[in-house]
N, C-alpha and C positions, 0 to 999 in steps of 0.2 A: 201090746197092752196100751189102751188109750186112757189117759188120766186127765180129768178136768178139775181144775182148782178154782173155787169161787172165793176170792178174797173179799170178804164183806166188811172189812174194817174201814171206817171213815178216814183213817190215817193213811190208807193205801199202802205204799211200799215201806212206810215207817212204822207199821204195825208191830207191836211186840208179839202178838199171836202169830204173825207171819214168820217170825224167827223160828218158832217151833215147826211151823208148816214147811219151811225151807229145809229144816233138818230132816223131816220126814221124806221130803222129795229127794234129798241126797241119797237116802237108802233105796228109794224106788229106782233111781237112776242106775243102780248097780245091775238092773235088768236092762241089757242093751236094746231090748225091743220096746222099752217104755217110751211112749210119746206123751209129753206133758204140755198142756196148755193152761194158762192162767187168765182168768177174767177178773178184773178189778171193778167191783160194783159201783164205787163212787165215781168212776170215770165213764160209766155207761148211762145213756139216756133212757132210763126205764120209767115209763109212765105208771102211775099207781093203778091197781085193779079198780074197775068201775063197779064191781059187785052186780053186774048185769046178768050173770049166770048164763050168758049165751054159750059159753064153752061147754055147758052141761045140757043145752037144749037146742037152740037154733043152729049153732055152728059147732057141733059136738067135737070135742077134742082140739078145738082151735080158738084162740083168743081173737076177739074182734079188734084189738088194738094192734096196729101195724107199727111195731118198733123193733128194737134189737132182740127182744125176747123170742121172736120167731126163729131167729138163728140159734139162740140159746137152747131152745127145746130140741133142736136137731143135735146139738153138741152133747146134751145130756143123754139122749137116746143112743148116741154112738159111743159113749164112754163106758169103759169097764169099771172104772173107779172114779167116784166124785168125792172131792175133798172140800168141805165147807169150812172156811177159816174166818173167825170173827171174835171180837172181845164181847164180854157180857156188859150190856148197858142197862142199868136200872132193872136187873133181874130178867132181862130178855135180850132179843137181838137188837143191834143198832138199827135205826130207822131205815136206811137204804137196803139193808139185808132183809128186813121184814117186807118191804115192797117187793123185793126179788122173790121171796118165798110166797107171798100172796099170788104172784103171777104164775106160779107153778100149778095152779088149780086145773088147767086144761088137761094135765097128765093124770088126773084122778077121776075115778068113776063118779057118776052123778049120785047125789043123795036123793032118795025117793021117799023119804019120810019113815023109813023102817025104824023100829025101836032097836037100839044097840046097847049092849052092856058097856058101861063106862069102866073100862079097865085099862090095860096097857097095850091092847091090840090096835092096829091101824083102823081108823074109823072109815076110811075109804080104801077100796082096792085100787091098784094102779090100772089106768085105762089101757096102757100098752104093756108089752112084754118087758118086764124088768128083771127077769131071771138071769142070774149070773153077774148082775151089777152089784157093786159094793159102795156104801156111803160111809165116809169117815167125817166126823165133826170135831174140829179142834177149836177150843175156846179158852181164853184166859180171862180172869177177873182180878180185881184189885183187892179182894178180900183174902183173909188168911187161910180160908178153907173153901172147899167146894160143897161139902155136905149142907143140904137144905138150900144153899144159895142158888143152885141150879135146878131146883125142883120144878119150877114153872116151865123153864125151857125144855127140860127133859120130857115133861108131860106133853108139850107141844109136839116134839119129835116122835114120841110114842104114838100120838094120835095120827100123825102124818105117815110114819114109816112102820110103826109097830116095834115094841120092845124086842131087842135081840136082832133086829134087822139092820142095825147100823152100829158103828163103833164110836163112842164118845170119849175123847181125850180132853178132860176138863182140868185146867191148870190154875191153881190159886197164885196170888202174889205176882200177877203178870207184870206190874211195873218194875219189878226187880230185874227183869231181863234187859233193861236199858242202863243199868248201873255198871260202869267200867270196872270198879274194884272187885266186883263179883265174877270176874272173867272165868276163873277156874271152875267155880260152882256151876256157872251157866254152861260152860263147855261140857261138863260131865252130864248135866241135865239134858242138853240137846242130843247127846249121844243116844239116850234112851229112845228118842223119836226117830233117829236114823235107823236104829235096830228094828223098830216097828216098821219103818219104811221098807227095809230089806224084805221082811216077811210079806208085806203087801205086794211088793214087786214080784214076788215069787207066787203070788196067788194064794198064799196061806192065811189061815185064820190067826188072829192075834190073841195069845193066851191072856187070861184075866189078870194074872200076876204082872204082866208087862203093862197092861192098861192101868192097873192100880199104881204101879211105880211111876208111870208117866203123868200121873195126876197128883203126886205128892207135892207138898210145899217145898220151895227152893231153900228156905231158911227156917230155923226154929222160930216158933211163935214169938218168943221174947225179943229176939233180934229183929224180927219183922216189925213188931210194934214200935221199937225204938227208932228204926229208920223212918217209918211212916210219920211218927210224931215229930221227929226232927224236921222233916220236910214241911209239914203243915205249919209248924212254929216259925219256920223261916219265911213263910208266905205272909204272915201276919204283919 
């Protein structure tokens, strides 16, 4: 089983989201056949998409930019499971991760002007055989909840992948995972991700109740508000 992890946090190894992802990987590693590779987007020289559309016309399925993404396409195609890990920045992806996502266009079929129903289905079909591959998106945000906060990001992934074609683990109160006094609560929370990782490592589907549990707030809302207000008051 080949697992490709895309760490899209500008913080790199210091990402709070990556703590959840590492816990997930601990579970996957219980499969002795799991091969895990991690790419850290901030350390990669990825040039932005030119919007030239050559990958849909003159050089079908191939980007005209010769950079590290040429190798990334091969890694994505070879992976059984792709895990995208990044925090929510202003209700969307961090800039480097958006650049990475834009550059994935060569893997999608050409848009030929057809009228499409705007729903939760993928707007483009994959150009290459993606059958058997799984995508997991792990993201934390600094807000007290994920409802509505992630609507625009989920809509983007639905257009790209199609609703139900990927697993989204969306965690609120992300900054709380770097507070030492919350060690016991954090350990219990991370265990949920490890349990999900075990299922993914076995090639099994993740039940909805486990996804929901992995997206619950770490702290009660009142306690979260108190900690956040104390922090910002100390900055003034």
